[in-house]
Structures are given as structure tokens and as C-alpha cells.
N, C-alpha and C positions, 0 to 999 in steps of 0.2 A: 664258339666264341660267345661269352656271355655279354649282356647289355653293357656292363661297366667297361669291359675290355674294348668293345666296338666303339663306344663313345670316346674312350681314352685314345684309341688309335686314330680316330678322326681328328681329334684336337692335336695330337702329336704330328700330324701331317702338315700343319700350318707352317709356312715359310716365314722367317722373320720379315717384318715390314710388308706383309701381305694380308689381304682380307681372309676370312675364314672359309673352309670348305663348305660347299653348298648345303650338305646334309645337316650342318650345325644350325642352319636357319629354318629347316623345314621338317626334319625327322621327328616323328613322335617319340622314339626312344631317347633322342637327345633332349627333347622337351621334358620328358619325365625326369631325366637326370638333372637338368637345369633346376627343376622344382626341388628335387630331393637334396641336391648338393648346395644350392644357393638360396632359392626363395624360402625354403622351409628351414634354413639354418641362420640366415642373416637378419640383421635389424632392418626393418622395412618402414619407411615413412608412411604414417597413417593419416595424419591431419594435424590441426592446430588446436591448442587448448582453448583459444577464444571462440571456437566453433561450438563448444559445450561448456558454457559459463555457469549454467544453473543445474542443481541436482536433478538427475533423471534425464538430462539431455544426453543423447548418444548419436554416434554415427557408425556405419558398418562398412566393411571392405572384405574382399575375397583375395586371400593370398594363396595362390595355387589351389590346393585341395581344401584349404582351411577358411571357412567363414569366421570372421572376427567382429566382435562388437566392442567399441570403446565408449565408456560410460563415465559420467561425472557422478560421484557418490554424494550421499547426504553430508558426509564429512568434508566435502570439497575435493577429495582425491580423485584423480583420473585413473581408471583401471581398464584393463582389456581382458576379454573373456572369449573362449571358444563359443561361437554363436550357435550352440546346439544343446537342446534340452537333454538333461540327464535321464529322462524317461525313455523316449524312443527317437530322439535325435532331431526333432523338428527345429527349424530356425526360430529363435525367440524374438529377436529384433529383426523385423522383416523389411523395414523401410531403410533408405539410404541415410536419412537423418530423422530424428524424432525426439519426443520427450514423454517420459512415463513416470508414474509414481512408484510402480514396481515393475519388474520384468516378468511378464506373464506369457507362458507358452500358448500359442493360439490353438494347439491341438487338444490337449487335455487339461489346460489351465494350471499346470504346475507353476508356482509363483515364487519368484526369487527377489530378495532384497537387492538394492543397487550395489551392494558389495559382493554379490554373487551367492550369498547364503540362501539355501532353499527354505522357504517359509511354509509352503502349503503343497501337499500332494494328496489329492482325494482318493479314497477307496484303496489305500495301500496297506491297511491292517495295522493292528496295535504294535506289531514287532518291527515295523518299518522305521529305520533310523535315518531321519532327514539329514543329519550331519554328514552322512557318507555320500550325499548326492548334490553337493553344491556345484555351481558352475565351475568348469575348469579354467584356471587363470592362464592368460598369455602374458609373457614378459612385456613390461611397459616401462619406457624411460622417456624423460622430457628434457629438452634443451632449448631454452628461449622460445617457448611455445610450440616447438616441433615435437610431436608425439611419434616415437618410434616403437614398434612392436616386433616381437620375435616369437614364432610359434614352436621353436625347437624346445625339447625338454630342458636343455642347458643352453642358455644364450651366450653369445660371444661377449667379451669385455666391451664396455661402452664408454667408460670414463675417459679413455684416451681421445676418442672423438669429441666428447663433450668439452674437454679442456682445450682442444684445438679450435673448435668451431665457435664456441661461445664468445670469445673476445671480438670476433668479426661481426656476429649477429647482434650482440647486446646493444651497441650504440644506435641501432635502428628501432629500438623500443617496440618490438612487435607485440608485447603484452598490451599495448594501447591500440591495437588494430582490430579490424573486422574484415570479413570477406565481402567485398563489394560485388563480385561476380564470380561464378564458377562455370567452367566449361568442361564437358566430358565428351571425348571423341574416341571411337574405336578405329584404330589403324589396322588394316589387314596386312600385318607384317609381324615378324618375329620380334620379341622384345629387344634382342640385341641389335637389330637393324634400327629400331627406334633410338636407342642410346648412341649407336654409331653416328647416326644423322645429327644428333645434338652435339656431338663432340668435335665437329669440324664446321668451319664456315667457308670451306673451299667452294661449296655450292651456292653461297649466298648471293653473289653478284648476279647470277642468272635466275635466281628463284625467289628472292625476298626483297622486292623493292620497298615495301613499307618499312621493314626493319632497318634497312640501310639508310633511312633518313636520320637515324641516331646511332645505331650500333656499328662499331668498327672492330673487326676481328683482329686479335693480336696473336700472331703465331708464337710469340715468346712464351705464352702461358698455356699453350695447348697441352703439352705433356711434359714440359721441362721447367727449369727454374725461373726463367725470365730475367735473371740477374745480368745477362749480357746485353740488355736493352737499356741504354742510358736514359732515354726519354721516359720509358716506363718506370725506371728506378726513381727518377726525379718526381714523377707523378705520385708514386707511392709515398715518397718522403713528404710531399705537400699534404696528402690526405692524413698520413700518420701524425703530422704536426698538429692537425685539427682534431686528433683523437679518434681516428678511424683506422684500425689495423687494416693493412692493405697488401703488404708484401706476401707473395705466394707462399702458402704452406701446403705441403702434400704429404699424405700418409706414406710411410715407408713401403707399404704393400700396394700403394696406388689406389686404395678404395675410396678415398675422399680427397678433395682439394678445395681451398679457398683462395681467392685473389680478387683484387679490384682492378678494373680497367677503365681508361677514359672513353667517353663517348665521342662522337664526331664533333668538330669544332662548332661551338655555340649551342649544342644539344645538352639537355640535362635530364631528359626523360624519354621513354619509348612512346613518342607521339609523332604524328605526321609532320609537325613543324619543329619538333625537338623541345618544345616548351613544356612546362609542367602540366600534367593531366589533373592534378589534385591541388586545391588550395591548402597551404600548410605543408609541413615536412614531417618525415619520420624521425630523422636525426635531430640533434640539438646543437649542431656545430654552426659556425658562422661562415663556413666554406660553401659557396654557391654551387660549385662544380665538383661533385663527389663521384661522378661516373657511375659505374655499375659494379656492385659486389656480386661475384659469381661463386656459388659453391655447389658441388655435386657430392653425392654419396651413393655409390653403387650398391645394389642394382636398381634403386627405386626412385631417385629424386635428383633434379637439378633446380637451381634457384637463382633469382636475380633481385637485387636490392638497389633501389634508386633513391633519390632525395625525397620524392613525393609519394612513391608507392613501392610495393614489392610484389613479386610473383613467385609462387611455389608451384612446382610441377611434380606430379606423382605418376609413376609408371607401374602398371600391374599386368602381368601376363594373363591372357584368357585361354589361349591355346597355342599350339606351335606356330600358328600364323595369324594370331590376333592379339592386340595389345590395347589396353585401356589407358589413355593419357588424360589426366585431370589437371587443369590449370586453375589456380585461384589468384585473383587480383586482390591484394591486401592494401587497405587504406586506413588512415587514422579513424578510430571508432567515433570521433566527434564529427567527422565529415558527413555532410548531408548531400545525398544524391539530388542532382538538379540545381544545387546551389554551389557546393564545393567541388563537385565533379560531375561529368557527363559520362554515362556508361559507354556510349558509342566511342567517344574520344579516348576514354581510358583503355578500352579493350581492342580497338581497331587493329593496331599493329600486330598483336600476338594472336588474335583470332585469324587474321590472314596468314601469319607465319605458320601457325599450327596446321592450317588446312593445306598450305603449300608443302610442309614437311610430310603430312599424311600422304599426299600424292607421290612424293619422292620415295617414301618408304614402301608404299604399295607397288610401285613400279619396280623397285629393287627386289622385292619379294618374288615377283613374277619372274624376274631375270635369274636370280640365284637358284630357282627351282628348276630351271632348264637343264637338261642333260649336257648341254654345250658349255655351261658356265665353268670357268676356271678362275680361281682367286687371283685378283690383280694386285699390282704393287701400290703401296701407299706413297704419297708425296712426303719426303722427309722434311719438307718445309711447311706444307699446309695441312698435313694430316697426322701430326704427332699426337693429337688428342685422341683421335679414333684408334690409332695404333696402340696407344696407352690403355684404352678401354679393352681392346682385344687381348692385350698382354695380361691384364688383370684377370679377365675371364678365363683365359687358357691356364694361367698359373694356378688359379683357385680350383678349377675343375680337375686339373691333373693332380694337384696335391691331395684332393679329397677322394679321387678315384683310385690313386695308386701311389701316393707318397709325394714328397716335395720335389718340384721341378723348378729349376732356375729360369727366370725370364730370359728370353733370347733376343729381345730388341729393346725398346724404350723402357727405362726404369720408372 
């Protein structure tokens, strides 16, 4: 049995409305196929345009086997490149974030323009054609400051997602934002466990006391339409009247979803008292209570937009049992730390929540690795979201490994 067939068979073993077989969370061969079939083929959230506003500013990320650099050019364009010199492969942009006049390989000083063109390569002889050794481009698309990249030779269609998500994000005017704080944590768990944990709040009552000062889970939007919840429908109507698209929109294949949910009574932000963390607002409505806009895009991001600030989350796999989770707190670019916001107050809820989730994911990783583990049933009330994620993962992998397979549980 080859690797593709063994991974296919593991996925095909999954029962409807059940978690995944343990090997799918820990096997190295499964991890390699996850990279090949998903992470190396899909659009991956990289960062925000306002992180690189000036020519020469860049940030880097590692997408599976591929180091990538995202750079602002002299012409103002944002481009992405494979972060490997065309000489002998050394990483060119070594820092997580930086600013350069030119991109210079630290090994032998091959020098590239900000658009990736090779400018200088010493000692290569008269017959050397620099034009044949420009940096290799990575597909790059932008939607309302969100930079998505794809390392595949041919990228999937992007416009459908752009048209769906932009009406939800645009009223929050992220182009006028900055990163107030960034957190990077490594969770000792498979990337699927990280996303499964995010996609349900069944665990919140016993695990997230800080978050529950403001956040209220709504089972109606976990993995289905939400249209059968009259209170939620009325809330959507109120927000949409104020100019904020809110009614749930979900990709036909389940890869992305946008919706707005109300917070707990009297709360307008993710703070310990529910009051704003930042002076001023992201939106320009006159509606004081706009709850939280939530959007996810598998496999790499989930996001929360509030009246006073927003949070973007990025997931990147490191190994079969390690995942990097990056959280960015976004505030108006005119807001001044210490005057308009306090970092501890702004970040306290999600710093705590992320750490609590890390503990849960790591405990689950240890459990699913046990020979005694058997996939358990999901709650059809409280875990529609996590089941929906597993459905998307299984359908995507089965389709790419051996042809289209219909979803067997939640659509």
C-alpha cells in the first residue's frame, strides 16, 4: 500500500459525526500529505498590508516546506517570493520582519531588486544571464488588507472568496489600522486539533472565564445557516440596517464562512468588563452594539472584528505535532498606546484564552496518540462547527488523493 492509499484509507474510516482516527493527528505520512494536498495548494493568510507600508518593508513566514517573503516594492505593490537565493538556496530575508533597500543574500551577496529581479551576482562570468535567475514568485492576492499567498504552481480561484468576504470586512476600515500587539505561541498539537478547538465553544464554560465576560457562543452559526434562530435573525437585521453585512455566508465547499454574532448583554468588546479597550471605533456606524464579526478561511485563519478593535489569527504547521499560532490585535492607526488604549487591557482576554486553548490542544494531542484512543461522537448541538471542519478536511483530502467524495455529515 502506498502513502496516498494509506492516508486515504485512514480518512475513509471516519464515521459521520465523529472525530478523526488518531493517526490523522500524529502520523508523519499523514502530515506530509496534509502539506502536499492542502498547505502547498491552498491560499494561506500571510499578514496585513499595513504591516509593510513603506518600500523595502517585508515579513517572512514558513508554509510547510516553503519559506516565503512578502515585500512592499518601490512601486507600492505587495509581492511574495520564495525566500531562497537562486544561487545556492540560502534564505535572503532572514528576520521575521524587516526593511531593506535591496534584497541581498547573506551568503554570497547576490542582490535582488524589491520586485525580485536579480541585479548583481559577482564572479559569474561574462556569459551569465542575470534575467534567468530572478527570485521565484509566489501567488499573492489582497482583500481588505489581508494578504493571502499560495506556493502552488497554479493557485486556486480567489475572486469568489474576495467577493464574499469583502462586504463584511470593508465597513471596519482596516486600511486605517495598525498592529498594536502580536503574540506567537507554539502549540504542541497537530494543526487540525488547533482548528477543531477553535471551531467549538462547548469547552468554553469550563476553560475560558476571561472570554466569557463578553463572548457568547451561538450554536446556530457553528456549521449551519442560523436562519432558524429568530433572535439572531433580528440582530442581523439591526446590524445590516446600520450598514454592516451580518447574515451568515458560507462557501459551498465549507472552506470559509462569515457571520456576525451578539456579545453578552452590555458587552461591546473583548475586555474583562465588556467595555471598549480602545478609544474610537473601526466602523463608521452610529450603532453602539455591533457584536463580533467572525470569519474563518481554512486552513490558516480565523478572525474577530469588534467596534473598537479587531483580531486576526494565523495558523501554520511546524510538524505533525507542532503548530504556530499568531495573534494580532488591530487598532486604529491614530490610536496612541497609553492614551487611547492600554496593552494589558487590550490583550488580557485573548492572551489568557490562547494559553488555555494551548493547554487543551496539547492534552488532546497526548490523548489521541494513545493506542487506546477511539474517535468519539460529536454533539449535534454544540459541535456542528468542529464537525464541519472535519468534513471539509476529509472531503478535500479524499478528493485530492483519489477523486471526489461526497460529504457524509454536515454540509
